[in-house]
Predicted model as a PDB file, atoms N, CA, C, CB and O in Angstrom, pLDDT in the B-factor column:
MODEL        1                                                                  
ATOM      1  N   UNK A   1     502.467   8.949 158.273  1.00 49.00           N  
ATOM      2  CA  UNK A   1     502.470   7.779 159.262  1.00 49.00           C  
ATOM      3  C   UNK A   1     502.495   6.312 158.551  1.00 49.00           C  
ATOM      4  CB  UNK A   1     501.128   7.892 160.196  1.00 49.00           C  
ATOM      5  O   UNK A   1     501.933   5.947 157.518  1.00 49.00           O  
ATOM      6  N   UNK A   2     503.241   5.673 159.352  1.00 58.00           N  
ATOM      7  CA  UNK A   2     503.444   4.314 158.733  1.00 58.00           C  
ATOM      8  C   UNK A   2     502.259   3.317 159.225  1.00 58.00           C  
ATOM      9  CB  UNK A   2     504.949   3.711 159.173  1.00 58.00           C  
ATOM     10  O   UNK A   2     501.938   3.346 160.413  1.00 58.00           O  
ATOM     11  N   UNK A   3     501.645   2.490 158.378  1.00 72.00           N  
ATOM     12  CA  UNK A   3     500.868   1.637 158.773  1.00 72.00           C  
ATOM     13  C   UNK A   3     501.317   0.783 159.786  1.00 72.00           C  
ATOM     14  CB  UNK A   3     500.490   1.053 157.841  1.00 72.00           C  
ATOM     15  O   UNK A   3     502.497   0.440 159.716  1.00 72.00           O  
ATOM     16  N   UNK A   4     500.548   0.309 160.834  1.00 75.00           N  
ATOM     17  CA  UNK A   4     500.808  -0.670 161.899  1.00 75.00           C  
ATOM     18  C   UNK A   4     500.483  -1.964 161.753  1.00 75.00           C  
ATOM     19  CB  UNK A   4     500.244  -0.347 162.964  1.00 75.00           C  
ATOM     20  O   UNK A   4     500.795  -2.726 162.669  1.00 75.00           O  
ATOM     21  N   UNK A   5     499.817  -2.470 160.625  1.00 81.00           N  
ATOM     22  CA  UNK A   5     499.463  -3.696 160.453  1.00 81.00           C  
ATOM     23  C   UNK A   5     498.035  -4.220 161.118  1.00 81.00           C  
ATOM     24  CB  UNK A   5     500.562  -4.390 160.908  1.00 81.00           C  
ATOM     25  O   UNK A   5     497.914  -5.443 161.046  1.00 81.00           O  
ATOM     26  N   UNK A   6     497.189  -3.685 161.604  1.00 82.00           N  
ATOM     27  CA  UNK A   6     496.171  -3.651 162.388  1.00 82.00           C  
ATOM     28  C   UNK A   6     494.978  -3.656 161.274  1.00 82.00           C  
ATOM     29  CB  UNK A   6     496.257  -2.424 163.409  1.00 82.00           C  
ATOM     30  O   UNK A   6     494.878  -2.719 160.483  1.00 82.00           O  
ATOM     31  N   UNK A   7     494.020  -4.837 161.257  1.00 83.00           N  
ATOM     32  CA  UNK A   7     492.984  -4.976 160.287  1.00 83.00           C  
ATOM     33  C   UNK A   7     491.729  -4.308 160.994  1.00 83.00           C  
ATOM     34  CB  UNK A   7     492.754  -6.551 159.859  1.00 83.00           C  
ATOM     35  O   UNK A   7     491.570  -4.419 162.210  1.00 83.00           O  
ATOM     36  N   UNK A   8     490.899  -3.654 160.235  1.00 82.00           N  
ATOM     37  CA  UNK A   8     489.772  -2.868 160.857  1.00 82.00           C  
ATOM     38  C   UNK A   8     489.043  -3.776 161.869  1.00 82.00           C  
ATOM     39  CB  UNK A   8     488.734  -2.331 159.733  1.00 82.00           C  
ATOM     40  O   UNK A   8     488.541  -3.278 162.877  1.00 82.00           O  
ATOM     41  N   UNK A   9     488.972  -5.143 161.611  1.00 85.00           N  
ATOM     42  CA  UNK A   9     488.115  -5.948 162.449  1.00 85.00           C  
ATOM     43  C   UNK A   9     488.753  -6.203 163.960  1.00 85.00           C  
ATOM     44  CB  UNK A   9     487.867  -7.335 161.681  1.00 85.00           C  
ATOM     45  O   UNK A   9     488.118  -6.830 164.808  1.00 85.00           O  
ATOM     46  N   UNK A  10     490.104  -5.640 164.218  1.00 82.00           N  
ATOM     47  CA  UNK A  10     490.639  -5.855 165.300  1.00 82.00           C  
ATOM     48  C   UNK A  10     490.792  -4.479 165.887  1.00 82.00           C  
ATOM     49  CB  UNK A  10     491.801  -6.634 165.149  1.00 82.00           C  
ATOM     50  O   UNK A  10     491.732  -4.386 166.677  1.00 82.00           O  
ATOM     51  N   UNK A  11     490.152  -3.490 165.704  1.00 80.00           N  
ATOM     52  CA  UNK A  11     489.943  -2.191 166.209  1.00 80.00           C  
ATOM     53  C   UNK A  11     488.808  -2.038 167.205  1.00 80.00           C  
ATOM     54  CB  UNK A  11     489.728  -1.322 165.116  1.00 80.00           C  
ATOM     55  O   UNK A  11     487.681  -1.993 166.711  1.00 80.00           O  
ATOM     56  N   UNK A  12     488.915  -1.949 168.549  1.00 77.00           N  
ATOM     57  CA  UNK A  12     487.812  -2.034 169.194  1.00 77.00           C  
ATOM     58  C   UNK A  12     486.995  -0.529 169.233  1.00 77.00           C  
ATOM     59  CB  UNK A  12     488.194  -2.614 170.547  1.00 77.00           C  
ATOM     60  O   UNK A  12     487.497   0.528 168.849  1.00 77.00           O  
ATOM     61  N   UNK A  13     485.849  -0.660 169.697  1.00 74.00           N  
ATOM     62  CA  UNK A  13     484.917   0.431 169.909  1.00 74.00           C  
ATOM     63  C   UNK A  13     485.672   1.353 170.887  1.00 74.00           C  
ATOM     64  CB  UNK A  13     483.470  -0.072 170.481  1.00 74.00           C  
ATOM     65  O   UNK A  13     486.182   0.871 171.899  1.00 74.00           O  
ATOM     66  N   UNK A  14     485.765   2.821 170.575  1.00 71.00           N  
ATOM     67  CA  UNK A  14     486.500   3.690 171.570  1.00 71.00           C  
ATOM     68  C   UNK A  14     485.980   3.621 172.808  1.00 71.00           C  
ATOM     69  CB  UNK A  14     486.532   5.052 171.231  1.00 71.00           C  
ATOM     70  O   UNK A  14     484.822   3.222 172.935  1.00 71.00           O  
ATOM     71  N   UNK A  15     486.727   3.989 173.907  1.00 68.00           N  
ATOM     72  CA  UNK A  15     486.663   4.110 175.105  1.00 68.00           C  
ATOM     73  C   UNK A  15     486.826   5.588 175.388  1.00 68.00           C  
ATOM     74  CB  UNK A  15     487.550   3.255 175.701  1.00 68.00           C  
ATOM     75  O   UNK A  15     487.871   6.236 175.449  1.00 68.00           O  
ATOM     76  N   UNK A  16     485.684   5.952 175.533  1.00 67.00           N  
ATOM     77  CA  UNK A  16     485.447   7.395 175.676  1.00 67.00           C  
ATOM     78  C   UNK A  16     485.336   8.115 177.195  1.00 67.00           C  
ATOM     79  CB  UNK A  16     484.154   7.625 174.942  1.00 67.00           C  
ATOM     80  O   UNK A  16     484.280   8.194 177.824  1.00 67.00           O  
ATOM     81  N   UNK A  17     486.635   8.621 177.658  1.00 67.00           N  
ATOM     82  CA  UNK A  17     486.478   8.978 178.921  1.00 67.00           C  
ATOM     83  C   UNK A  17     485.891  10.386 179.194  1.00 67.00           C  
ATOM     84  CB  UNK A  17     487.685   8.828 179.497  1.00 67.00           C  
ATOM     85  O   UNK A  17     485.596  10.661 180.357  1.00 67.00           O  
ATOM     86  N   UNK A  18     485.730  11.148 178.372  1.00 63.00           N  
ATOM     87  CA  UNK A  18     484.923  12.367 178.390  1.00 63.00           C  
ATOM     88  C   UNK A  18     483.600  12.694 177.797  1.00 63.00           C  
ATOM     89  CB  UNK A  18     485.603  13.176 177.936  1.00 63.00           C  
ATOM     90  O   UNK A  18     483.194  13.820 177.510  1.00 63.00           O  
ATOM     91  N   UNK A  19     483.068  11.714 177.672  1.00 64.00           N  
ATOM     92  CA  UNK A  19     481.530  11.666 177.004  1.00 64.00           C  
ATOM     93  C   UNK A  19     480.612  12.681 177.751  1.00 64.00           C  
ATOM     94  CB  UNK A  19     480.778  10.063 177.155  1.00 64.00           C  
ATOM     95  O   UNK A  19     480.362  12.554 178.950  1.00 64.00           O  
ATOM     96  N   UNK A  20     480.215  13.507 177.126  1.00 72.00           N  
ATOM     97  CA  UNK A  20     479.403  14.499 177.641  1.00 72.00           C  
ATOM     98  C   UNK A  20     477.750  13.999 177.396  1.00 72.00           C  
ATOM     99  CB  UNK A  20     479.827  15.944 176.873  1.00 72.00           C  
ATOM    100  O   UNK A  20     476.951  14.701 176.776  1.00 72.00           O  
ATOM    101  N   UNK A  21     477.449  12.856 177.911  1.00 75.00           N  
ATOM    102  CA  UNK A  21     476.152  12.339 177.510  1.00 75.00           C  
ATOM    103  C   UNK A  21     475.756  11.602 178.940  1.00 75.00           C  
ATOM    104  CB  UNK A  21     476.233  11.270 176.072  1.00 75.00           C  
ATOM    105  O   UNK A  21     476.444  10.857 179.638  1.00 75.00           O  
ATOM    106  N   UNK A  22     474.422  12.068 179.125  1.00 79.00           N  
ATOM    107  CA  UNK A  22     473.853  11.102 180.130  1.00 79.00           C  
ATOM    108  C   UNK A  22     473.088  10.026 179.645  1.00 79.00           C  
ATOM    109  CB  UNK A  22     473.040  11.745 181.038  1.00 79.00           C  
ATOM    110  O   UNK A  22     472.284  10.180 178.726  1.00 79.00           O  
ATOM    111  N   UNK A  23     473.311   8.796 180.277  1.00 81.00           N  
ATOM    112  CA  UNK A  23     472.714   7.494 180.005  1.00 81.00           C  
ATOM    113  C   UNK A  23     471.830   6.994 180.737  1.00 81.00           C  
ATOM    114  CB  UNK A  23     473.487   6.630 179.950  1.00 81.00           C  
ATOM    115  O   UNK A  23     472.265   6.689 181.848  1.00 81.00           O  
ATOM    116  N   UNK A  24     470.522   6.736 180.536  1.00 85.00           N  
ATOM    117  CA  UNK A  24     469.683   6.095 181.385  1.00 85.00           C  
ATOM    118  C   UNK A  24     469.990   4.628 181.683  1.00 85.00           C  
ATOM    119  CB  UNK A  24     468.425   6.226 180.875  1.00 85.00           C  
ATOM    120  O   UNK A  24     469.740   3.839 180.772  1.00 85.00           O  
ATOM    121  N   UNK A  25     470.445   4.191 182.708  1.00 86.00           N  
ATOM    122  CA  UNK A  25     470.769   2.765 183.046  1.00 86.00           C  
ATOM    123  C   UNK A  25     469.592   1.781 182.645  1.00 86.00           C  
ATOM    124  CB  UNK A  25     471.060   2.643 184.619  1.00 86.00           C  
ATOM    125  O   UNK A  25     469.804   0.642 182.229  1.00 86.00           O  
ATOM    126  N   UNK A  26     468.402   2.300 182.800  1.00 90.00           N  
ATOM    127  CA  UNK A  26     467.583   1.241 182.482  1.00 90.00           C  
ATOM    128  C   UNK A  26     466.970   1.149 181.298  1.00 90.00           C  
ATOM    129  CB  UNK A  26     466.735   1.142 183.277  1.00 90.00           C  
ATOM    130  O   UNK A  26     466.536   0.054 180.941  1.00 90.00           O  
ATOM    131  N   UNK A  27     466.825   2.329 180.454  1.00 91.00           N  
ATOM    132  CA  UNK A  27     466.302   2.281 179.013  1.00 91.00           C  
ATOM    133  C   UNK A  27     467.477   2.438 178.074  1.00 91.00           C  
ATOM    134  CB  UNK A  27     465.212   3.442 178.718  1.00 91.00           C  
ATOM    135  O   UNK A  27     467.347   2.097 176.898  1.00 91.00           O  
ATOM    136  N   UNK A  28     468.686   2.966 178.551  1.00 87.00           N  
ATOM    137  CA  UNK A  28     469.835   3.158 177.577  1.00 87.00           C  
ATOM    138  C   UNK A  28     469.692   4.541 176.678  1.00 87.00           C  
ATOM    139  CB  UNK A  28     469.880   1.837 176.569  1.00 87.00           C  
ATOM    140  O   UNK A  28     470.586   4.998 175.965  1.00 87.00           O  
ATOM    141  N   UNK A  29     468.592   5.015 176.836  1.00 88.00           N  
ATOM    142  CA  UNK A  29     468.558   6.435 176.241  1.00 88.00           C  
ATOM    143  C   UNK A  29     469.517   7.435 176.646  1.00 88.00           C  
ATOM    144  CB  UNK A  29     467.337   7.026 176.499  1.00 88.00           C  
ATOM    145  O   UNK A  29     469.735   7.729 177.821  1.00 88.00           O  
ATOM    146  N   UNK A  30     470.133   7.993 175.561  1.00 84.00           N  
ATOM    147  CA  UNK A  30     471.172   9.012 175.748  1.00 84.00           C  
ATOM    148  C   UNK A  30     470.803  10.526 175.581  1.00 84.00           C  
ATOM    149  CB  UNK A  30     472.226   8.711 174.807  1.00 84.00           C  
ATOM    150  O   UNK A  30     470.088  10.912 174.656  1.00 84.00           O  
ATOM    151  N   UNK A  31     471.197  11.151 176.288  1.00 84.00           N  
ATOM    152  CA  UNK A  31     470.981  12.548 176.009  1.00 84.00           C  
ATOM    153  C   UNK A  31     472.170  13.508 176.322  1.00 84.00           C  
ATOM    154  CB  UNK A  31     469.805  12.978 176.769  1.00 84.00           C  
ATOM    155  O   UNK A  31     472.830  13.221 177.320  1.00 84.00           O  
ATOM    156  N   UNK A  32     472.517  14.567 175.629  1.00 78.00           N  
ATOM    157  CA  UNK A  32     473.684  15.495 175.799  1.00 78.00           C  
ATOM    158  C   UNK A  32     473.351  16.249 177.313  1.00 78.00           C  
ATOM    159  CB  UNK A  32     473.781  16.677 174.384  1.00 78.00           C  
ATOM    160  O   UNK A  32     472.225  16.632 177.630  1.00 78.00           O  
ATOM    161  N   UNK A  33     474.388  16.357 178.045  1.00 78.00           N  
ATOM    162  CA  UNK A  33     474.284  17.128 179.360  1.00 78.00           C  
ATOM    163  C   UNK A  33     475.249  18.340 179.227  1.00 78.00           C  
ATOM    164  CB  UNK A  33     474.692  16.179 180.685  1.00 78.00           C  
ATOM    165  O   UNK A  33     476.175  18.385 178.417  1.00 78.00           O  
ATOM    166  N   UNK A  34     474.952  19.241 180.046  1.00 75.00           N  
ATOM    167  CA  UNK A  34     475.725  20.454 180.110  1.00 75.00           C  
ATOM    168  C   UNK A  34     476.868  20.231 181.074  1.00 75.00           C  
ATOM    169  CB  UNK A  34     474.855  21.656 180.533  1.00 75.00           C  
ATOM    170  O   UNK A  34     477.727  21.110 181.152  1.00 75.00           O  
ATOM    171  N   UNK A  35     476.964  19.134 181.821  1.00 73.00           N  
ATOM    172  CA  UNK A  35     477.949  18.977 182.908  1.00 73.00           C  
ATOM    173  C   UNK A  35     479.454  18.783 182.338  1.00 73.00           C  
ATOM    174  CB  UNK A  35     477.521  17.714 183.807  1.00 73.00           C  
ATOM    175  O   UNK A  35     479.802  17.958 181.494  1.00 73.00           O  
ATOM    176  N   UNK A  36     480.066  19.507 182.839  1.00 71.00           N  
ATOM    177  CA  UNK A  36     481.604  19.545 182.317  1.00 71.00           C  
ATOM    178  C   UNK A  36     482.651  19.431 183.379  1.00 71.00           C  
ATOM    179  CB  UNK A  36     481.923  20.899 181.572  1.00 71.00           C  
ATOM    180  O   UNK A  36     482.348  19.942 184.458  1.00 71.00           O  
ATOM    181  N   UNK A  37     483.769  18.887 183.290  1.00 70.00           N  
ATOM    182  CA  UNK A  37     484.705  18.808 184.225  1.00 70.00           C  
ATOM    183  C   UNK A  37     485.303  20.233 184.494  1.00 70.00           C  
ATOM    184  CB  UNK A  37     485.702  17.814 183.806  1.00 70.00           C  
ATOM    185  O   UNK A  37     485.444  21.031 183.567  1.00 70.00           O  
ATOM    186  N   UNK A  38     485.659  20.540 185.819  1.00 74.00           N  
ATOM    187  CA  UNK A  38     486.246  21.972 185.956  1.00 74.00           C  
ATOM    188  C   UNK A  38     487.543  21.797 185.268  1.00 74.00           C  
ATOM    189  CB  UNK A  38     486.437  22.541 187.549  1.00 74.00           C  
ATOM    190  O   UNK A  38     488.114  20.787 184.856  1.00 74.00           O  
ATOM    191  N   UNK A  39     487.898  23.222 185.252  1.00 76.00           N  
ATOM    192  CA  UNK A  39     489.288  23.438 184.519  1.00 76.00           C  
ATOM    193  C   UNK A  39     490.313  22.846 185.400  1.00 76.00           C  
ATOM    194  CB  UNK A  39     489.665  25.032 184.235  1.00 76.00           C  
ATOM    195  O   UNK A  39     490.175  22.814 186.622  1.00 76.00           O  
ATOM    196  N   UNK A  40     491.370  22.365 184.762  1.00 78.00           N  
ATOM    197  CA  UNK A  40     492.566  21.851 185.489  1.00 78.00           C  
ATOM    198  C   UNK A  40     492.400  20.371 185.909  1.00 78.00           C  
ATOM    199  CB  UNK A  40     492.834  22.723 186.758  1.00 78.00           C  
ATOM    200  O   UNK A  40     493.260  19.834 186.608  1.00 78.00           O  
ATOM    201  N   UNK A  41     491.263  19.687 185.473  1.00 76.00           N  
ATOM    202  CA  UNK A  41     491.216  18.274 185.548  1.00 76.00           C  
ATOM    203  C   UNK A  41     492.305  17.621 184.714  1.00 76.00           C  
ATOM    204  CB  UNK A  41     489.884  17.799 185.128  1.00 76.00           C  
ATOM    205  O   UNK A  41     492.783  18.130 183.700  1.00 76.00           O  
ATOM    206  N   UNK A  42     492.616  16.577 185.173  1.00 78.00           N  
ATOM    207  CA  UNK A  42     493.598  15.592 184.363  1.00 78.00           C  
ATOM    208  C   UNK A  42     493.382  14.183 184.834  1.00 78.00           C  
ATOM    209  CB  UNK A  42     495.208  15.963 184.578  1.00 78.00           C  
ATOM    210  O   UNK A  42     492.663  13.929 185.801  1.00 78.00           O  
ATOM    211  N   UNK A  43     494.044  13.232 184.106  1.00 78.00           N  
ATOM    212  CA  UNK A  43     494.015  11.716 184.396  1.00 78.00           C  
ATOM    213  C   UNK A  43     495.229  11.313 184.224  1.00 78.00           C  
ATOM    214  CB  UNK A  43     493.121  10.869 183.574  1.00 78.00           C  
ATOM    215  O   UNK A  43     495.967  11.863 183.406  1.00 78.00           O  
ATOM    216  N   UNK A  44     495.630  10.245 185.006  1.00 82.00           N  
ATOM    217  CA  UNK A  44     496.924   9.460 184.586  1.00 82.00           C  
ATOM    218  C   UNK A  44     496.344   8.087 184.120  1.00 82.00           C  
ATOM    219  CB  UNK A  44     498.095   9.263 185.900  1.00 82.00           C  
ATOM    220  O   UNK A  44     495.394   7.567 184.705  1.00 82.00           O  
ATOM    221  N   UNK A  45     496.930   7.551 183.091  1.00 80.00           N  
ATOM    222  CA  UNK A  45     496.392   6.092 182.575  1.00 80.00           C  
ATOM    223  C   UNK A  45     497.825   5.645 182.425  1.00 80.00           C  
ATOM    224  CB  UNK A  45     495.319   5.982 181.006  1.00 80.00           C  
ATOM    225  O   UNK A  45     498.732   6.268 181.873  1.00 80.00           O  
ATOM    226  N   UNK A  46     497.877   4.484 182.997  1.00 82.00           N  
ATOM    227  CA  UNK A  46     499.128   3.466 183.057  1.00 82.00           C  
ATOM    228  C   UNK A  46     498.835   2.417 182.256  1.00 82.00           C  
ATOM    229  CB  UNK A  46     499.485   2.882 184.463  1.00 82.00           C  
ATOM    230  O   UNK A  46     497.825   1.736 182.436  1.00 82.00           O  
ATOM    231  N   UNK A  47     499.831   2.161 181.148  1.00 82.00           N  
ATOM    232  CA  UNK A  47     499.695   0.922 180.463  1.00 82.00           C  
ATOM    233  C   UNK A  47     500.861  -0.128 180.597  1.00 82.00           C  
ATOM    234  CB  UNK A  47     499.503   1.242 179.077  1.00 82.00           C  
ATOM    235  O   UNK A  47     502.016   0.199 180.327  1.00 82.00           O  
ATOM    236  N   UNK A  48     500.509  -1.497 181.052  1.00 84.00           N  
ATOM    237  CA  UNK A  48     501.659  -2.118 181.258  1.00 84.00           C  
ATOM    238  C   UNK A  48     502.126  -3.160 180.299  1.00 84.00           C  
ATOM    239  CB  UNK A  48     501.588  -2.607 182.424  1.00 84.00           C  
ATOM    240  O   UNK A  48     502.700  -4.194 180.640  1.00 84.00           O  
ATOM    241  N   UNK A  49     501.875  -2.857 179.228  1.00 82.00           N  
ATOM    242  CA  UNK A  49     502.284  -3.452 178.014  1.00 82.00           C  
ATOM    243  C   UNK A  49     502.345  -2.546 176.747  1.00 82.00           C  
ATOM    244  CB  UNK A  49     501.402  -4.537 177.773  1.00 82.00           C  
ATOM    245  O   UNK A  49     501.634  -1.544 176.818  1.00 82.00           O  
ATOM    246  N   UNK A  50     502.991  -2.695 175.713  1.00 80.00           N  
ATOM    247  CA  UNK A  50     503.030  -2.038 174.652  1.00 80.00           C  
ATOM    248  C   UNK A  50     501.567  -1.912 174.102  1.00 80.00           C  
ATOM    249  CB  UNK A  50     503.976  -2.649 173.783  1.00 80.00           C  
ATOM    250  O   UNK A  50     500.744  -2.825 174.173  1.00 80.00           O  
ATOM    251  N   UNK A  51     501.338  -0.702 173.556  1.00 78.00           N  
ATOM    252  CA  UNK A  51     499.911  -0.580 172.826  1.00 78.00           C  
ATOM    253  C   UNK A  51     500.028   0.592 171.982  1.00 78.00           C  
ATOM    254  CB  UNK A  51     498.599  -0.393 173.849  1.00 78.00           C  
ATOM    255  O   UNK A  51     500.967   1.386 172.009  1.00 78.00           O  
ATOM    256  N   UNK A  52     498.886   0.652 171.141  1.00 76.00           N  
ATOM    257  CA  UNK A  52     498.778   1.652 170.315  1.00 76.00           C  
ATOM    258  C   UNK A  52     497.488   2.599 170.712  1.00 76.00           C  
ATOM    259  CB  UNK A  52     498.727   1.062 168.939  1.00 76.00           C  
ATOM    260  O   UNK A  52     496.355   2.128 170.815  1.00 76.00           O  
ATOM    261  N   UNK A  53     497.743   3.753 170.885  1.00 76.00           N  
ATOM    262  CA  UNK A  53     496.963   4.772 171.456  1.00 76.00           C  
ATOM    263  C   UNK A  53     496.359   5.800 170.374  1.00 76.00           C  
ATOM    264  CB  UNK A  53     497.830   5.489 172.473  1.00 76.00           C  
ATOM    265  O   UNK A  53     497.177   6.568 169.870  1.00 76.00           O  
ATOM    266  N   UNK A  54     495.181   5.887 170.012  1.00 74.00           N  
ATOM    267  CA  UNK A  54     494.491   6.974 169.391  1.00 74.00           C  
ATOM    268  C   UNK A  54     493.792   8.004 170.203  1.00 74.00           C  
ATOM    269  CB  UNK A  54     493.590   6.454 168.573  1.00 74.00           C  
ATOM    270  O   UNK A  54     492.893   7.696 170.986  1.00 74.00           O  
ATOM    271  N   UNK A  55     494.231   9.326 170.008  1.00 72.00           N  
ATOM    272  CA  UNK A  55     493.596  10.320 171.059  1.00 72.00           C  
ATOM    273  C   UNK A  55     492.778  11.476 170.125  1.00 72.00           C  
ATOM    274  CB  UNK A  55     494.926  11.106 172.117  1.00 72.00           C  
ATOM    275  O   UNK A  55     493.293  11.939 169.107  1.00 72.00           O  
ATOM    276  N   UNK A  56     491.745  11.788 170.496  1.00 67.00           N  
ATOM    277  CA  UNK A  56     491.142  12.813 169.861  1.00 67.00           C  
ATOM    278  C   UNK A  56     490.626  13.852 170.740  1.00 67.00           C  
ATOM    279  CB  UNK A  56     490.169  12.332 169.081  1.00 67.00           C  
ATOM    280  O   UNK A  56     490.142  13.482 171.810  1.00 67.00           O  
ATOM    281  N   UNK A  57     490.654  15.164 170.446  1.00 65.00           N  
ATOM    282  CA  UNK A  57     490.029  16.202 170.969  1.00 65.00           C  
ATOM    283  C   UNK A  57     488.892  16.806 170.200  1.00 65.00           C  
ATOM    284  CB  UNK A  57     490.938  17.092 171.214  1.00 65.00           C  
ATOM    285  O   UNK A  57     488.779  17.988 169.876  1.00 65.00           O  
ATOM    286  N   UNK A  58     487.967  15.698 169.926  1.00 63.00           N  
ATOM    287  CA  UNK A  58     486.709  16.276 169.194  1.00 63.00           C  
ATOM    288  C   UNK A  58     486.067  17.291 169.942  1.00 63.00           C  
ATOM    289  CB  UNK A  58     485.657  15.232 168.901  1.00 63.00           C  
ATOM    290  O   UNK A  58     485.884  17.226 171.157  1.00 63.00           O  
ATOM    291  N   UNK A  59     485.653  18.429 169.056  1.00 61.00           N  
ATOM    292  CA  UNK A  59     484.907  19.525 169.874  1.00 61.00           C  
ATOM    293  C   UNK A  59     483.572  19.085 170.118  1.00 61.00           C  
ATOM    294  CB  UNK A  59     484.840  20.916 169.165  1.00 61.00           C  
ATOM    295  O   UNK A  59     483.004  18.312 169.347  1.00 61.00           O  
ATOM    296  N   UNK A  60     482.994  19.583 171.251  1.00 63.00           N  
ATOM    297  CA  UNK A  60     481.803  19.486 171.714  1.00 63.00           C  
ATOM    298  C   UNK A  60     480.895  20.642 170.897  1.00 63.00           C  
ATOM    299  CB  UNK A  60     481.883  19.617 173.271  1.00 63.00           C  
ATOM    300  O   UNK A  60     481.075  21.837 171.128  1.00 63.00           O  
ATOM    301  N   UNK A  61     480.046  20.238 170.062  1.00 62.00           N  
ATOM    302  CA  UNK A  61     479.258  21.257 169.313  1.00 62.00           C  
ATOM    303  C   UNK A  61     478.502  22.233 170.425  1.00 62.00           C  
ATOM    304  CB  UNK A  61     478.133  20.468 168.286  1.00 62.00           C  
ATOM    305  O   UNK A  61     478.418  23.457 170.324  1.00 62.00           O  
ATOM    306  N   UNK A  62     478.074  21.581 171.298  1.00 61.00           N  
ATOM    307  CA  UNK A  62     477.318  22.527 172.261  1.00 61.00           C  
ATOM    308  C   UNK A  62     478.024  23.950 172.710  1.00 61.00           C  
ATOM    309  CB  UNK A  62     477.058  21.701 173.581  1.00 61.00           C  
ATOM    310  O   UNK A  62     477.513  25.061 172.849  1.00 61.00           O  
ATOM    311  N   UNK A  63     479.576  23.448 172.909  1.00 61.00           N  
ATOM    312  CA  UNK A  63     480.377  24.384 173.798  1.00 61.00           C  
ATOM    313  C   UNK A  63     481.662  24.729 173.207  1.00 61.00           C  
ATOM    314  CB  UNK A  63     480.639  23.788 175.162  1.00 61.00           C  
ATOM    315  O   UNK A  63     482.458  25.520 173.713  1.00 61.00           O  
ATOM    316  N   UNK A  64     481.833  24.083 172.082  1.00 63.00           N  
ATOM    317  CA  UNK A  64     483.118  24.133 171.483  1.00 63.00           C  
ATOM    318  C   UNK A  64     484.157  23.429 171.875  1.00 63.00           C  
ATOM    319  CB  UNK A  64     483.520  25.198 171.489  1.00 63.00           C  
ATOM    320  O   UNK A  64     484.090  22.943 173.004  1.00 63.00           O  
ATOM    321  N   UNK A  65     485.346  23.194 171.081  1.00 64.00           N  
ATOM    322  CA  UNK A  65     486.389  22.581 171.652  1.00 64.00           C  
ATOM    323  C   UNK A  65     487.405  23.245 172.708  1.00 64.00           C  
ATOM    324  CB  UNK A  65     487.032  22.177 170.639  1.00 64.00           C  
ATOM    325  O   UNK A  65     487.404  24.474 172.779  1.00 64.00           O  
ATOM    326  N   UNK A  66     488.183  22.582 173.447  1.00 66.00           N  
ATOM    327  CA  UNK A  66     488.937  22.927 174.416  1.00 66.00           C  
ATOM    328  C   UNK A  66     490.493  22.503 173.889  1.00 66.00           C  
ATOM    329  CB  UNK A  66     488.390  22.242 175.750  1.00 66.00           C  
ATOM    330  O   UNK A  66     490.664  21.684 172.985  1.00 66.00           O  
ATOM    331  N   UNK A  67     491.526  23.145 174.549  1.00 69.00           N  
ATOM    332  CA  UNK A  67     493.033  22.657 174.246  1.00 69.00           C  
ATOM    333  C   UNK A  67     493.089  21.348 174.986  1.00 69.00           C  
ATOM    334  CB  UNK A  67     494.300  23.747 174.806  1.00 69.00           C  
ATOM    335  O   UNK A  67     492.362  21.096 175.947  1.00 69.00           O  
ATOM    336  N   UNK A  68     494.026  20.497 174.471  1.00 72.00           N  
ATOM    337  CA  UNK A  68     494.299  19.229 175.192  1.00 72.00           C  
ATOM    338  C   UNK A  68     495.793  19.117 175.061  1.00 72.00           C  
ATOM    339  CB  UNK A  68     493.503  17.920 174.586  1.00 72.00           C  
ATOM    340  O   UNK A  68     496.402  19.330 174.013  1.00 72.00           O  
ATOM    341  N   UNK A  69     496.355  18.753 176.246  1.00 77.00           N  
ATOM    342  CA  UNK A  69     497.898  18.660 176.629  1.00 77.00           C  
ATOM    343  C   UNK A  69     498.016  17.062 176.882  1.00 77.00           C  
ATOM    344  CB  UNK A  69     498.367  19.672 178.142  1.00 77.00           C  
ATOM    345  O   UNK A  69     497.340  16.489 177.736  1.00 77.00           O  
ATOM    346  N   UNK A  70     498.856  16.475 176.129  1.00 79.00           N  
ATOM    347  CA  UNK A  70     499.180  15.132 176.318  1.00 79.00           C  
ATOM    348  C   UNK A  70     500.803  15.106 176.641  1.00 79.00           C  
ATOM    349  CB  UNK A  70     498.737  14.266 174.986  1.00 79.00           C  
ATOM    350  O   UNK A  70     501.656  15.785 176.069  1.00 79.00           O  
ATOM    351  N   UNK A  71     500.980  14.286 177.552  1.00 82.00           N  
ATOM    352  CA  UNK A  71     502.412  13.765 178.050  1.00 82.00           C  
ATOM    353  C   UNK A  71     502.668  12.290 178.098  1.00 82.00           C  
ATOM    354  CB  UNK A  71     502.674  14.233 179.460  1.00 82.00           C  
ATOM    355  O   UNK A  71     502.027  11.547 178.841  1.00 82.00           O  
ATOM    356  N   UNK A  72     503.562  11.899 177.340  1.00 80.00           N  
ATOM    357  CA  UNK A  72     503.814  10.430 177.420  1.00 80.00           C  
ATOM    358  C   UNK A  72     504.946  10.102 178.209  1.00 80.00           C  
ATOM    359  CB  UNK A  72     504.006   9.836 176.117  1.00 80.00           C  
ATOM    360  O   UNK A  72     505.896  10.828 177.917  1.00 80.00           O  
ATOM    361  N   UNK A  73     505.191   9.306 179.071  1.00 78.00           N  
ATOM    362  CA  UNK A  73     506.330   9.039 179.880  1.00 78.00           C  
ATOM    363  C   UNK A  73     506.759   7.553 179.338  1.00 78.00           C  
ATOM    364  CB  UNK A  73     505.961   9.128 181.552  1.00 78.00           C  
ATOM    365  O   UNK A  73     505.836   6.752 179.199  1.00 78.00           O  
ATOM    366  N   UNK A  74     507.868   7.195 179.073  1.00 74.00           N  
ATOM    367  CA  UNK A  74     508.273   5.907 178.855  1.00 74.00           C  
ATOM    368  C   UNK A  74     509.732   5.822 179.743  1.00 74.00           C  
ATOM    369  CB  UNK A  74     508.391   5.617 177.177  1.00 74.00           C  
ATOM    370  O   UNK A  74     510.643   6.651 179.740  1.00 74.00           O  
ATOM    371  N   UNK A  75     509.645   4.530 180.507  1.00 70.00           N  
ATOM    372  CA  UNK A  75     510.946   4.389 181.296  1.00 70.00           C  
ATOM    373  C   UNK A  75     511.868   4.083 180.752  1.00 70.00           C  
ATOM    374  CB  UNK A  75     511.000   3.638 182.193  1.00 70.00           C  
ATOM    375  O   UNK A  75     512.931   3.961 181.361  1.00 70.00           O  
TER     376      UNK A  75                                                      
ENDMDL                                                                          
END                                                                             
């Protein structure tokens, strides 16, 4: 993979859409939760400018990893 010219300081914190954590809104305490989305769930994400996307299907150690299907549409 070719470098894209981004310095580490310009890489933001990850935006995790599938976090399996319960976060207490008052104390900020985080705990794992057994709640999982039902099979067949999906999400559409629309980008209205060029961008670099990194995607990870990190396994959840509590229940194991799941397959991930990604489709990128370009006009």
